[in-house]
C-alpha positions as CSV (number, residue, x, y, z in Angstrom):
1,X,-0.3,28.8,-4.8
2,X,0.6,31.5,-2.2
3,X,-1.6,31.6,0.9
4,X,-3.6,34.8,0.0
5,X,-4.7,33.0,-3.2
6,X,-6.0,30.0,-1.0
7,X,-8.5,32.2,1.1
8,X,-11.4,31.9,-1.2
9,X,-10.9,28.1,-2.1
10,X,-10.9,24.7,-0.3
11,X,-9.1,21.3,-0.7
12,X,-10.7,19.6,-3.7
13,X,-12.4,22.6,-5.3
14,X,-11.8,22.5,-9.2
15,X,-10.3,25.7,-10.3
16,X,-8.8,27.5,-13.4
17,X,-5.3,29.2,-12.6
18,X,-2.5,30.8,-14.5
19,X,1.3,31.3,-13.7
20,X,1.9,34.8,-12.7
21,X,5.6,34.3,-11.5
22,X,8.4,32.1,-10.5
23,X,9.9,32.2,-6.9
24,X,13.4,32.4,-5.8
25,X,13.7,28.3,-6.3
26,X,12.2,28.9,-10.0
27,X,9.0,27.2,-9.0
28,X,5.9,28.6,-10.9
29,X,3.5,30.6,-8.8
30,X,-0.2,30.8,-9.8
31,X,-3.3,32.8,-9.2
32,X,-6.9,31.4,-9.3
33,X,-8.8,32.8,-12.2
34,X,-12.0,31.0,-11.9
35,X,-13.6,28.6,-9.5
36,X,-15.2,25.9,-11.7
37,X,-16.6,23.7,-9.3
38,X,-16.9,23.5,-5.3
39,X,-16.4,20.2,-3.6
40,X,-19.5,18.6,-2.3
41,X,-17.7,16.4,0.1
42,X,-18.4,17.1,3.8
43,X,-15.6,18.3,6.2
44,X,-15.0,16.3,9.3
45,X,-13.5,17.9,12.4
46,X,-13.7,18.9,15.8
47,X,-16.3,21.3,17.2
48,X,-14.8,24.2,19.4
49,X,-16.2,27.3,20.8
50,X,-13.9,30.3,21.0
51,X,-14.9,33.7,22.6
52,X,-18.6,32.6,21.9
53,X,-18.1,31.7,18.5
54,X,-18.6,28.0,17.3
55,X,-16.4,26.7,14.6
56,X,-15.0,23.3,13.3
57,X,-11.3,22.6,13.0
58,X,-10.9,20.4,9.9
59,X,-9.3,16.9,10.8
60,X,-7.8,17.1,7.3
61,X,-5.2,19.7,7.4
62,X,-5.3,20.2,3.6
63,X,-8.6,22.3,4.0
64,X,-6.4,25.3,5.7
65,X,-9.4,27.1,7.2
66,X,-11.7,26.6,10.1
67,X,-15.3,26.4,9.4
68,X,-17.7,28.8,11.0
69,X,-20.9,27.2,12.6
70,X,-23.9,29.6,13.3
71,X,-25.5,29.2,16.9
72,X,-28.6,27.4,15.5
73,X,-26.7,24.9,13.3
74,X,-24.8,22.9,15.8
75,X,-27.6,20.4,16.4
76,X,-27.0,18.1,19.5
77,X,-23.2,18.3,19.2
78,X,-21.1,19.5,22.2
79,X,-17.8,21.2,22.3
80,X,-14.9,19.1,21.7
81,X,-16.9,16.4,19.8
82,X,-16.0,15.2,16.2
83,X,-18.7,16.3,13.8
84,X,-19.5,16.1,9.9
85,X,-20.0,19.4,8.5
86,X,-21.7,20.3,5.4
87,X,-21.0,23.7,3.8
88,X,-23.7,26.3,3.4
89,X,-21.3,29.4,2.4
90,X,-17.9,28.8,0.5
91,X,-15.0,30.7,1.7
92,X,-14.2,34.3,0.2
93,X,-11.2,36.5,0.1
94,X,-12.4,38.2,3.4
95,X,-14.6,35.6,4.6
96,X,-14.4,32.1,6.2
97,X,-16.4,29.2,5.1
98,X,-19.8,28.6,7.1
99,X,-21.3,25.3,7.5
100,X,-23.7,23.2,9.7
101,X,-23.4,20.2,11.7
102,X,-24.7,17.2,9.5
103,X,-23.8,14.3,11.8
104,X,-22.1,13.9,15.1
105,X,-19.6,11.1,15.2
106,X,-18.7,11.1,19.0
107,X,-15.8,11.9,21.2
108,X,-12.2,11.8,19.9
109,X,-11.2,8.8,22.1
110,X,-14.3,6.5,21.3
111,X,-13.4,3.2,20.1
112,X,-13.3,2.9,16.4
113,X,-13.4,6.8,16.0
114,X,-10.2,6.8,13.7
115,X,-12.2,4.5,11.3
116,X,-15.3,6.6,11.2
117,X,-13.1,9.9,10.5
118,X,-11.0,8.1,7.7
119,X,-14.2,6.5,5.6
120,X,-15.4,10.1,5.7
121,X,-12.3,11.7,5.2
122,X,-11.4,9.7,2.0
123,X,-15.0,9.3,0.7
124,X,-15.0,5.5,1.2
125,X,-18.6,4.3,0.8
126,X,-19.4,2.5,4.0
127,X,-23.2,1.9,3.7
128,X,-25.0,-0.3,1.3
129,X,-28.1,1.1,-0.6
130,X,-31.4,0.1,0.5
131,X,-31.8,-1.6,-3.0
132,X,-28.6,-3.6,-2.6
133,X,-29.6,-5.0,0.8
134,X,-33.0,-5.7,-0.4
135,X,-31.7,-7.7,-3.2
136,X,-29.2,-9.7,-1.1
137,X,-32.1,-10.6,1.1
138,X,-33.8,-12.4,-1.7
139,X,-30.7,-14.4,-2.6
140,X,-30.9,-18.1,-1.2
141,X,-28.8,-19.3,1.9
142,X,-27.0,-22.3,0.0
143,X,-26.6,-23.7,-3.5
144,X,-29.8,-24.5,-5.1
145,X,-30.5,-27.7,-7.5
146,X,-30.9,-25.2,-10.4
147,X,-27.5,-23.3,-9.8
148,X,-25.7,-26.7,-10.3
149,X,-26.7,-26.9,-14.3
150,X,-24.1,-26.8,-16.7
151,X,-21.3,-27.1,-14.1
152,X,-18.5,-29.6,-13.5
153,X,-19.2,-31.4,-10.2
154,X,-15.9,-31.5,-8.3
155,X,-17.2,-31.9,-4.9
156,X,-15.4,-35.2,-4.5
157,X,-12.0,-33.4,-5.1
158,X,-10.5,-32.6,-1.6
159,X,-10.0,-28.8,-2.2
160,X,-9.0,-26.9,1.0
161,X,-8.8,-23.3,2.0
162,X,-5.5,-21.8,3.5
163,X,-5.9,-18.4,5.1
164,X,-5.0,-16.2,8.1
165,X,-6.6,-17.0,11.5
166,X,-8.8,-13.9,11.5
167,X,-10.0,-14.3,7.9
168,X,-13.8,-14.4,7.4
169,X,-14.2,-14.6,3.5
170,X,-12.7,-17.5,1.6
171,X,-12.0,-16.5,-2.1
172,X,-10.0,-19.5,-3.1
173,X,-9.4,-23.1,-2.6
174,X,-6.5,-25.3,-3.9
175,X,-5.8,-29.0,-4.5
176,X,-2.7,-30.7,-6.1
177,X,-1.8,-34.2,-7.2
178,X,1.1,-35.7,-9.2
179,X,0.5,-36.1,-13.0
180,X,2.3,-37.1,-16.1
181,X,3.1,-34.1,-18.0
182,X,4.3,-34.9,-21.5
183,X,7.0,-37.6,-20.9
184,X,8.1,-36.2,-17.7
185,X,6.8,-35.8,-14.2
186,X,4.5,-33.0,-13.2
187,X,1.4,-32.1,-11.3
188,X,-2.2,-31.1,-11.6
189,X,-2.9,-27.9,-9.9
190,X,-6.5,-26.9,-9.2
191,X,-7.1,-23.2,-8.0
192,X,-10.9,-22.8,-7.3
193,X,-12.4,-19.2,-6.9
194,X,-15.7,-18.1,-5.6
195,X,-18.2,-17.7,-8.6
196,X,-19.4,-14.3,-7.5
197,X,-20.4,-13.4,-11.1
198,X,-23.1,-15.9,-10.8
199,X,-25.1,-14.0,-7.9
200,X,-24.0,-10.3,-8.9
201,X,-25.5,-9.4,-12.2
202,X,-24.1,-6.7,-14.3
203,X,-26.1,-3.4,-13.5
204,X,-27.7,-4.8,-10.5
205,X,-28.2,-2.9,-7.2
206,X,-25.4,-4.9,-5.6
207,X,-23.2,-4.5,-8.7
208,X,-23.6,-0.8,-8.6
209,X,-22.7,-0.6,-5.0
210,X,-19.6,-3.0,-5.8
211,X,-18.2,-0.7,-8.5
212,X,-18.7,2.2,-6.3
213,X,-16.5,0.6,-3.7
214,X,-14.2,-1.3,-6.3
215,X,-12.6,-2.9,-3.2
216,X,-13.0,-4.0,0.4
217,X,-11.1,-1.8,2.9
218,X,-9.2,-3.6,5.7
219,X,-8.6,-1.7,8.9
220,X,-7.4,-3.1,12.3
221,X,-10.5,-4.7,13.9
222,X,-12.8,-3.9,11.0
223,X,-13.3,-4.6,7.4
224,X,-15.7,-2.4,4.9
225,X,-16.5,-5.1,2.6
226,X,-17.2,-4.7,-1.3
227,X,-20.1,-7.0,-1.2
228,X,-23.1,-7.3,1.4
229,X,-22.1,-9.8,4.3
230,X,-24.8,-12.4,3.0
231,X,-22.5,-12.8,0.0
232,X,-18.9,-12.1,1.2
233,X,-19.2,-14.2,4.4
234,X,-21.9,-16.6,3.3
235,X,-23.0,-17.5,0.0
236,X,-19.9,-16.8,-2.0
237,X,-17.4,-17.8,0.6
238,X,-15.7,-21.1,0.3
239,X,-16.6,-22.1,4.0
240,X,-15.7,-25.8,4.9
241,X,-18.2,-28.8,4.4
242,X,-20.7,-26.9,2.3
243,X,-21.2,-26.8,-1.4
244,X,-20.3,-23.5,-3.3
245,X,-20.3,-22.5,-6.9
246,X,-16.7,-21.7,-8.3
247,X,-14.8,-21.1,-11.4
248,X,-11.9,-23.4,-11.7
249,X,-8.6,-22.8,-13.2
250,X,-7.3,-26.4,-13.7
251,X,-3.4,-26.4,-14.7
252,X,-0.8,-29.0,-15.5
253,X,2.6,-27.9,-14.3
254,X,5.7,-29.5,-15.4
255,X,9.0,-30.3,-13.3
256,X,10.5,-26.9,-14.6
257,X,7.4,-25.1,-12.9
258,X,6.0,-24.0,-16.3
259,X,2.1,-24.2,-16.9
260,X,2.0,-26.8,-19.6
261,X,-2.0,-26.4,-20.2
262,X,-4.9,-25.2,-18.5
263,X,-8.5,-24.9,-18.9
264,X,-11.4,-22.8,-17.1
265,X,-14.5,-24.2,-16.2
266,X,-17.7,-23.2,-13.8
267,X,-18.1,-26.1,-11.2
268,X,-19.7,-27.1,-7.8
269,X,-17.1,-27.7,-5.0
270,X,-17.1,-28.7,-1.4
271,X,-14.2,-27.6,0.7
272,X,-12.8,-30.5,2.8
273,X,-11.1,-28.2,5.5
274,X,-10.3,-24.8,6.5
275,X,-6.4,-24.4,7.1
276,X,-4.7,-21.5,8.7
277,X,-1.2,-20.5,7.2
278,X,0.4,-21.5,10.6
279,X,-1.1,-24.8,10.7
280,X,0.0,-25.8,7.1
281,X,3.4,-24.5,7.9
282,X,3.6,-26.7,10.9
283,X,2.3,-29.9,9.3
284,X,5.0,-29.2,6.3
285,X,7.6,-28.7,9.0
286,X,6.7,-32.0,10.9
287,X,4.5,-34.4,9.1
288,X,4.4,-36.5,12.3
289,X,3.4,-33.7,14.6
290,X,0.1,-33.2,16.4
291,X,-1.2,-30.9,13.6
292,X,-0.6,-33.5,10.9
293,X,-2.1,-36.1,13.1
294,X,-5.5,-34.3,13.3
295,X,-5.5,-33.8,9.3
296,X,-3.9,-37.2,8.4
297,X,-5.9,-37.7,5.2
298,X,-5.0,-34.4,3.8
299,X,-1.4,-34.2,4.5
300,X,-0.3,-36.0,1.2
301,X,-2.1,-33.3,-0.8
302,X,-0.4,-30.6,1.2
303,X,2.9,-32.2,0.4
304,X,1.9,-32.3,-3.4
305,X,0.9,-28.6,-3.1
306,X,4.5,-28.1,-1.5
307,X,6.2,-29.9,-4.3
308,X,4.5,-27.8,-7.0
309,X,5.4,-24.7,-5.1
310,X,9.1,-25.5,-5.1
311,X,8.8,-25.9,-9.0
312,X,7.0,-22.7,-9.4
313,X,9.7,-21.0,-7.3
314,X,12.4,-22.5,-9.4
315,X,10.6,-20.8,-12.5
316,X,10.2,-17.5,-10.8
317,X,13.8,-17.3,-10.4
318,X,14.5,-18.2,-14.1
319,X,12.2,-15.5,-15.4
320,X,14.0,-13.2,-13.0
321,X,10.9,-11.7,-11.1
322,X,11.9,-9.3,-8.4
323,X,11.6,-10.4,-5.1
324,X,12.3,-8.3,-2.0
325,X,12.2,-9.0,1.8
326,X,10.3,-6.5,3.5
327,X,8.7,-6.1,7.0
328,X,4.8,-5.7,7.3
329,X,3.5,-5.0,10.8
330,X,0.2,-5.9,12.4
331,X,-1.6,-3.9,14.9
332,X,-3.0,-5.8,17.8
333,X,-5.9,-4.2,19.6
334,X,-7.8,-5.1,22.8
335,X,-11.9,-4.9,22.8
336,X,-11.9,-1.4,23.6
337,X,-9.8,-0.5,20.5
338,X,-6.5,0.4,22.3
339,X,-3.3,-0.8,20.9
340,X,-1.7,-3.7,22.9
341,X,1.3,-4.3,20.4
342,X,2.6,-3.9,17.0
343,X,4.2,-7.0,15.9
344,X,5.8,-8.0,12.4
345,X,3.6,-10.0,10.3
346,X,5.7,-12.9,9.5
347,X,5.3,-14.7,6.1
348,X,5.9,-18.4,6.2
349,X,6.2,-21.2,3.6
350,X,2.3,-21.4,3.5
351,X,1.8,-17.9,2.5
352,X,4.3,-18.3,-0.4
353,X,2.7,-21.6,-1.5
354,X,-0.6,-20.0,-2.0
355,X,0.7,-16.8,-3.5
356,X,2.7,-18.8,-6.3
357,X,-0.6,-20.9,-6.8
358,X,-2.7,-17.6,-7.3
359,X,0.0,-16.3,-9.5
360,X,-0.1,-19.2,-11.6
361,X,-4.0,-18.9,-12.0
362,X,-3.9,-15.1,-12.8
363,X,-1.1,-15.6,-15.5
364,X,-3.4,-18.2,-17.1
365,X,-6.4,-15.9,-16.9
366,X,-4.5,-13.2,-18.6
367,X,-3.2,-15.3,-21.2
368,X,-6.7,-16.7,-22.0
369,X,-8.2,-13.2,-22.4
370,X,-5.3,-12.2,-24.6
371,X,-5.5,-15.4,-26.8
372,X,-9.3,-14.9,-27.1
373,X,-8.8,-11.3,-28.4
374,X,-11.4,-10.2,-25.7
375,X,-11.1,-6.7,-24.1
376,X,-10.6,-7.0,-20.3
377,X,-8.7,-5.5,-17.5
378,X,-5.0,-6.3,-17.1
379,X,-3.0,-5.7,-13.9
380,X,0.1,-3.7,-15.6
381,X,3.2,-2.6,-14.0
382,X,5.5,-0.8,-16.1
383,X,9.3,-0.4,-15.8
384,X,11.0,2.6,-14.2
385,X,10.6,6.0,-15.8
386,X,13.9,7.7,-17.4
387,X,14.1,9.9,-14.3
388,X,13.8,7.1,-11.9
389,X,16.5,5.1,-13.8
390,X,18.7,7.9,-13.6
391,X,18.3,8.4,-9.8
392,X,18.9,4.7,-9.2
393,X,22.3,4.8,-11.5
394,X,23.5,7.8,-9.7
395,X,22.9,6.1,-6.3
396,X,24.6,2.7,-7.3
397,X,27.4,4.8,-8.6
398,X,27.8,6.9,-5.5
399,X,27.8,4.1,-3.1
400,X,30.5,2.5,-5.5
401,X,28.5,-0.9,-6.0
402,X,30.0,-1.8,-9.3
403,X,26.7,-2.8,-10.6
404,X,24.1,-0.8,-12.5
405,X,21.1,-1.1,-14.8
406,X,20.9,-0.9,-18.4
407,X,18.8,1.9,-20.7
408,X,16.1,-0.8,-21.0
409,X,16.4,-2.6,-17.9
410,X,14.6,-6.1,-17.1
411,X,13.4,-7.4,-13.8
412,X,16.2,-9.7,-13.6
413,X,18.9,-6.8,-13.5
414,X,17.0,-5.6,-10.2
415,X,17.0,-9.1,-8.9
416,X,20.7,-9.6,-9.5
417,X,21.4,-6.5,-7.5
418,X,19.1,-7.6,-4.7
419,X,20.7,-10.9,-4.3
420,X,24.2,-9.7,-4.8
421,X,23.6,-7.1,-2.0
422,X,21.4,-9.0,0.4
423,X,24.4,-9.8,2.8
424,X,25.8,-6.2,3.0
425,X,25.5,-4.0,6.2
426,X,23.4,-1.3,3.6
427,X,21.4,-3.9,2.2
428,X,18.1,-2.4,3.4
429,X,19.1,1.0,1.9
430,X,19.9,-0.5,-1.4
431,X,16.7,-2.5,-1.7
432,X,14.7,0.4,-0.6
433,X,16.1,2.5,-3.4
434,X,15.4,-0.3,-5.9
435,X,11.9,-0.2,-4.7
436,X,11.5,3.5,-5.0
437,X,12.6,3.5,-8.5
438,X,9.6,1.5,-9.7
439,X,6.2,2.5,-10.7
440,X,2.8,1.5,-9.1
441,X,0.8,-1.0,-10.8
442,X,-2.7,-0.1,-12.3
443,X,-5.6,-1.8,-14.0
444,X,-6.0,-1.0,-17.6
445,X,-7.3,-2.8,-20.9
446,X,-3.9,-2.2,-22.6
447,X,-1.6,-5.0,-21.8
448,X,1.9,-3.9,-21.2
449,X,3.0,-6.7,-19.0
450,X,4.0,-6.9,-15.3
451,X,7.7,-5.7,-14.9
452,X,8.0,-6.6,-11.2
453,X,6.8,-10.2,-11.6
454,X,8.2,-10.7,-15.1
455,X,5.2,-11.6,-16.8
456,X,4.2,-10.7,-20.4
457,X,0.5,-10.7,-19.3
458,X,-1.0,-10.6,-15.8
459,X,-4.4,-9.8,-14.4
460,X,-6.5,-10.5,-11.2
461,X,-8.7,-13.5,-11.2
462,X,-8.4,-14.8,-7.6
463,X,-10.3,-12.4,-5.3
464,X,-13.7,-11.6,-6.7
465,X,-15.0,-11.2,-3.3
466,X,-13.1,-8.2,-2.3
467,X,-11.8,-6.7,-5.6
468,X,-14.1,-5.6,-8.5
469,X,-11.4,-6.2,-11.4
470,X,-11.3,-9.7,-10.4
471,X,-15.2,-9.7,-10.9
472,X,-14.9,-8.4,-14.4
473,X,-12.3,-10.9,-15.1
474,X,-14.7,-13.7,-14.3
475,X,-17.3,-12.3,-16.6
476,X,-14.9,-11.9,-19.5
477,X,-13.9,-15.8,-18.9
478,X,-17.5,-16.8,-18.7
479,X,-18.6,-14.9,-21.8
480,X,-15.6,-16.6,-23.7
481,X,-16.5,-19.9,-22.5
482,X,-19.8,-19.3,-23.9
483,X,-18.6,-18.0,-27.3
484,X,-20.0,-14.4,-26.4
485,X,-18.5,-10.9,-25.8
486,X,-19.0,-9.4,-22.3
487,X,-19.9,-5.7,-22.5
488,X,-19.5,-3.0,-19.9
489,X,-22.5,-0.6,-19.6
490,X,-21.4,2.5,-21.6
491,X,-22.4,6.0,-22.0
492,X,-24.0,7.2,-25.1
493,X,-21.3,9.6,-25.9
494,X,-18.0,10.0,-24.0
495,X,-18.0,13.0,-21.5
496,X,-15.1,15.5,-21.0
497,X,-13.2,13.3,-18.7
498,X,-13.4,10.3,-21.0
499,X,-12.3,12.3,-23.9
500,X,-9.4,13.7,-22.1
501,X,-8.4,10.2,-20.9
502,X,-8.7,8.9,-24.4
503,X,-6.3,11.7,-25.7
504,X,-3.7,11.0,-23.3
505,X,-3.6,7.2,-23.7
506,X,-3.8,7.6,-27.2
507,X,-0.5,9.7,-27.1
508,X,1.4,7.1,-25.2
509,X,3.0,5.3,-28.2
510,X,6.4,4.1,-28.4
511,X,7.2,5.0,-32.1
512,X,6.5,9.0,-32.5
513,X,5.8,8.3,-36.2
514,X,2.8,6.4,-35.3
515,X,-0.6,8.0,-35.2
516,X,-2.3,8.2,-32.0
517,X,-4.9,5.4,-31.6
518,X,-8.8,6.2,-31.4
519,X,-10.7,4.6,-28.9
520,X,-14.2,3.3,-29.2
521,X,-16.9,4.1,-26.9
522,X,-16.8,0.3,-25.6
523,X,-12.9,0.6,-25.0
524,X,-13.3,3.9,-23.3
525,X,-15.6,2.3,-20.9
526,X,-13.0,-0.3,-20.0
527,X,-10.4,2.5,-19.7
528,X,-12.7,4.2,-17.2
529,X,-13.3,1.1,-15.3
530,X,-9.5,0.6,-15.0
531,X,-8.9,4.1,-14.0
532,X,-11.8,4.0,-11.5
533,X,-10.5,0.7,-9.8
534,X,-6.9,1.9,-9.6
535,X,-8.0,5.2,-8.1
536,X,-10.3,3.4,-5.4
537,X,-7.4,1.1,-4.6
538,X,-5.2,3.9,-4.0
539,X,-8.3,5.5,-1.9
540,X,-8.5,2.3,0.3
541,X,-4.4,2.2,0.9
542,X,-4.7,5.9,2.0
543,X,-7.6,5.3,4.3
544,X,-5.8,2.1,6.1
545,X,-2.6,3.9,6.4
546,X,-4.2,7.0,7.9
547,X,-5.9,4.9,10.5
548,X,-2.8,3.0,11.1
549,X,-0.8,6.3,11.5
550,X,-3.6,7.6,14.0
551,X,-3.5,4.4,16.1
552,X,0.2,4.6,16.2
553,X,0.2,8.2,17.3
554,X,-2.3,7.5,20.1
555,X,-0.1,4.5,21.1
556,X,3.1,6.7,21.1
557,X,1.3,9.4,23.3
558,X,1.7,6.9,26.2
559,X,5.5,6.6,25.5
560,X,6.1,10.5,25.4
561,X,9.7,10.9,27.0
562,X,10.8,7.4,26.7
563,X,14.1,6.2,24.9
564,X,14.1,3.5,22.1
565,X,16.8,2.1,19.6
566,X,15.7,2.5,15.9
567,X,17.1,2.7,12.4
568,X,17.0,5.4,9.7
569,X,14.4,4.3,7.1
570,X,14.7,7.4,5.0
571,X,16.5,10.8,4.8
572,X,15.4,14.1,3.5
573,X,16.6,17.8,3.6
574,X,14.6,18.6,6.5
575,X,15.7,15.6,8.6
576,X,15.7,11.6,9.0
577,X,12.9,9.3,9.6
578,X,13.4,6.7,12.2
579,X,11.6,3.4,12.7
580,X,11.9,2.1,16.4
581,X,13.0,-1.5,16.8
582,X,10.5,-2.5,19.4
583,X,7.6,-1.0,18.1
584,X,7.9,-0.6,14.2
585,X,6.7,3.0,14.5
586,X,8.1,5.8,12.3
587,X,8.9,9.3,13.4
588,X,10.9,12.4,12.3
589,X,14.2,13.5,13.8
590,X,14.3,17.2,12.6
591,X,17.6,18.6,11.1
592,X,17.6,21.0,14.1
593,X,17.9,18.0,16.5
594,X,20.8,16.4,14.8
595,X,23.4,18.6,16.7
596,X,24.9,22.1,16.3
597,X,26.3,22.0,12.7
598,X,25.4,22.3,9.2
599,X,23.9,19.3,7.4
600,X,23.8,18.9,3.6
601,X,21.3,16.5,1.8
602,X,23.1,14.2,-0.6
603,X,20.6,13.2,-3.0
604,X,22.6,10.6,-4.9
605,X,23.4,8.7,-1.6
606,X,20.1,9.5,0.1
607,X,21.8,10.7,3.2
608,X,22.5,13.6,5.5
609,X,26.1,14.5,6.1
610,X,27.5,17.0,8.6
611,X,30.0,19.5,7.0
612,X,32.4,19.8,10.2
613,X,32.3,16.2,11.6
614,X,31.5,14.3,8.5
615,X,29.0,12.2,10.4
616,X,26.5,10.6,8.1
617,X,22.9,9.6,8.4
618,X,21.8,7.1,5.7
619,X,19.1,4.4,5.3
620,X,20.2,1.7,7.7
621,X,22.1,4.0,10.2
622,X,21.4,2.8,13.8
623,X,20.4,5.8,16.3
624,X,18.7,6.0,19.7
625,X,16.0,8.6,20.1
626,X,13.6,9.9,22.7
627,X,9.7,10.5,21.8
628,X,9.5,14.1,22.1
629,X,6.1,15.2,20.6
630,X,3.0,13.5,19.0
631,X,0.5,15.3,16.8
632,X,-2.6,13.0,16.6
633,X,-4.4,15.5,14.3
634,X,-1.3,15.9,11.8
635,X,-0.5,12.0,12.2
636,X,3.1,12.8,13.1
637,X,5.6,11.7,15.6
638,X,8.6,13.6,16.5
639,X,11.9,12.1,17.9
640,X,14.8,13.7,19.6
641,X,18.4,12.3,19.1
642,X,19.6,11.0,22.3
643,X,22.7,9.1,21.4
644,X,24.1,9.2,17.8
645,X,26.5,6.4,18.5
646,X,29.9,7.3,19.9
647,X,31.8,4.9,17.6
648,X,30.3,6.6,14.5
649,X,31.1,10.1,15.8
650,X,34.5,9.1,16.9
651,X,35.5,7.7,13.6
652,X,34.1,10.7,11.8
653,X,36.0,13.0,13.8
654,X,39.3,10.9,13.2
655,X,38.8,11.8,9.7
656,X,39.1,15.5,10.6
657,X,41.8,15.2,13.1
658,X,44.4,12.9,11.2
659,X,43.0,9.7,12.1
660,X,42.4,6.6,9.8
661,X,39.6,7.1,7.4
662,X,37.0,4.4,7.8
663,X,33.5,3.6,6.3
664,X,30.6,3.4,8.1
665,X,30.3,0.5,10.8
666,X,27.3,-1.6,11.7
667,X,25.2,1.6,11.9
668,X,24.2,0.7,8.2
669,X,22.9,-2.7,9.2
670,X,19.0,-3.2,9.0
671,X,16.5,-5.9,8.7
672,X,15.2,-7.0,5.2
673,X,11.8,-6.4,4.2
674,X,9.5,-8.2,2.0
675,X,7.5,-7.3,-0.9
676,X,5.0,-9.2,-3.0
677,X,3.8,-7.0,-6.0
678,X,6.6,-4.4,-6.2
679,X,5.1,-0.7,-5.6
680,X,6.6,2.7,-6.1
681,X,7.7,5.1,-3.6
682,X,5.8,4.6,-0.5
683,X,6.2,5.7,3.1
684,X,3.8,4.4,5.5
685,X,4.6,5.7,8.8
686,X,3.4,8.9,10.6
687,X,4.8,12.0,9.4
688,X,6.0,10.4,6.1
689,X,6.4,12.7,3.1
690,X,6.6,16.0,4.6
691,X,8.1,18.3,7.5
692,X,7.3,17.3,10.7
693,X,7.3,19.7,13.5
694,X,9.8,19.5,16.5
695,X,9.3,20.2,20.2
696,X,10.9,23.4,21.2
697,X,12.8,24.3,24.4
698,X,16.3,23.8,25.7
699,X,17.5,20.4,27.1
700,X,18.0,20.3,30.9
701,X,21.2,18.3,30.9
702,X,24.1,17.9,28.5
703,X,23.8,14.7,26.6
704,X,26.7,12.2,26.3
705,X,27.3,13.1,22.6
706,X,27.5,16.8,23.5
707,X,30.0,16.0,25.9
708,X,31.9,14.0,23.6
709,X,31.8,16.8,21.0
710,X,33.1,19.3,23.6
711,X,36.0,17.0,24.6
712,X,36.9,16.2,20.7
713,X,36.9,20.4,20.2
714,X,38.9,21.0,23.1
715,X,41.8,18.2,22.3
716,X,41.6,19.8,18.6
717,X,42.1,23.3,20.1
718,X,45.0,22.4,22.3
719,X,46.8,20.9,19.2
720,X,46.5,24.1,17.5
721,X,43.7,22.8,15.0
722,X,41.0,25.5,15.5
723,X,38.3,25.4,12.8
724,X,38.0,28.6,10.8
725,X,34.3,27.8,10.1
726,X,31.5,28.9,12.4
727,X,28.9,26.3,13.0
728,X,25.8,27.1,11.4
729,X,22.1,26.0,12.3
């Protein structure tokens, strides 16, 4: 859409358009023929006064236009404050949009302002309805005798919770003991999950609010929960030393790590301890240490948990599940909301122990729903698309790896490549490309398996306090146990959106000779629920990333002009993205900052290469940069290259001047990163996914690398080796 076509519309308006031409890059250009629906979403921005005229500059740059505010419509807001604006007049071809100030959020530097902006910017529901809060107040504070009816009493089983230090809602508790499985040894593994469905009835006020949110949203220093606090931190949370209602997945695991048998049942439990990951890891590392001495009675059960984890890990390896090492970061803030530091979030053996236990329970729940022929929501992760497979094959061929993927690849093929390359200098680059070739996981009633985890059926059962799909799975399992059918509330007749969704899903059949499947109203309701939960999961991720990017930008404003070492984490036609070693912050080095020569982007190798010097910037290349510009509104950080690496440039220049040809040295080396459930292409740093702006102006002094270039050029000139090519910018 050309800029002149965008004057009369705003971000999130629904329009009809037609293609009128193709540009010089053969991209279709359109023209708006009809505005079907104006977005009702409020706009968040900063109130400004220019030449006596009040206007709001939208915080979300996708809106593209400032909003005019009449004099009497500013309310109590002052110039420079962040406000929420409701449009009163839409934009026109020759007129800006007009609005009124609906809410004043405060000053841009107020603590927590970034979260207030994000929840409104992404439409995250952050206030419970009066009806939901009133219903929550009527719920009891503890388990009543009537609640225990028709439940198994397992309060004598020493179940424990294992979570992070800052966790407040405890979804799951675990217990393990040795057991005979067939004729061999094995374990009995209990995974007890909070029984949210007992207190949250389908269609109730709390249920409506929970479905609207679909997930809890986690920000640094703040959580927007899916359920009211009385449930999420109280009645449903498996707090230590109190009775709680739960749904249990009771499994027998054999020595190979295979689930030999399982059963589900509602129960009453009593958490015997609240452990942290750090504490459990310390106990497993030293069973005679001070941590173990304080929990002496529970140490044997933790050792049994570790034994079953080792078996489950072996089974994971046998089935070929994809397992990449990635680095996740944690922002540590002070009481005022200012970033103190950004640290890597380390995953220890306790994290993995709980993860494998939860995976086992999720697989059992998916199998139980499938075997019962009941409709439910599965967590589906499909294999790479043909386009992504071709991209990955071309990349592996370009780097001369000698390994590739088949036309119908299995997860094991990806894992084999990851294992075979883990010790290479360019391991991070290869693992990053493997991750990018995969699709995102979604919720859907059509079970197509989980590619990354190598499961034929997989669902989410273990976190009903913070994920709505898990709550639906609990309701389905309870219905099956009671020999009933759980039915979602459905519309009398499917609407336009549901009809389109049905048509699109029905056309996705492997055999073109097959007739497209027709969906019932009940199936359409489940499809819509899966689509809604998947979309709101993305919304929560985007809001969280937006807040993290804002905080990182604010943090880096205090480090303008400082120099840091870093590693290239992605390359594009307009520059390279660099993540700093010390701070785990990502920024853009624009292509104009890479030196006075022409750089070409090699899509197959995912690198920028200089035409004259042959210098290469690929994922994993080490560089030194200076923080040159921070755009808080745009969530972008710009770096300026300070030292490209003398060894790298010298070797590249030797290729041009008759020296020996070499491969990239240790500039390709980078830290491995970890992932649980594989995701598709995802950049999480400020400025990711778009063209950043660079600070202009000339440099006061000649950098070391410029001096080196000049010396090499002079040497080549004296030897009669003048280049016939003129450097192009």
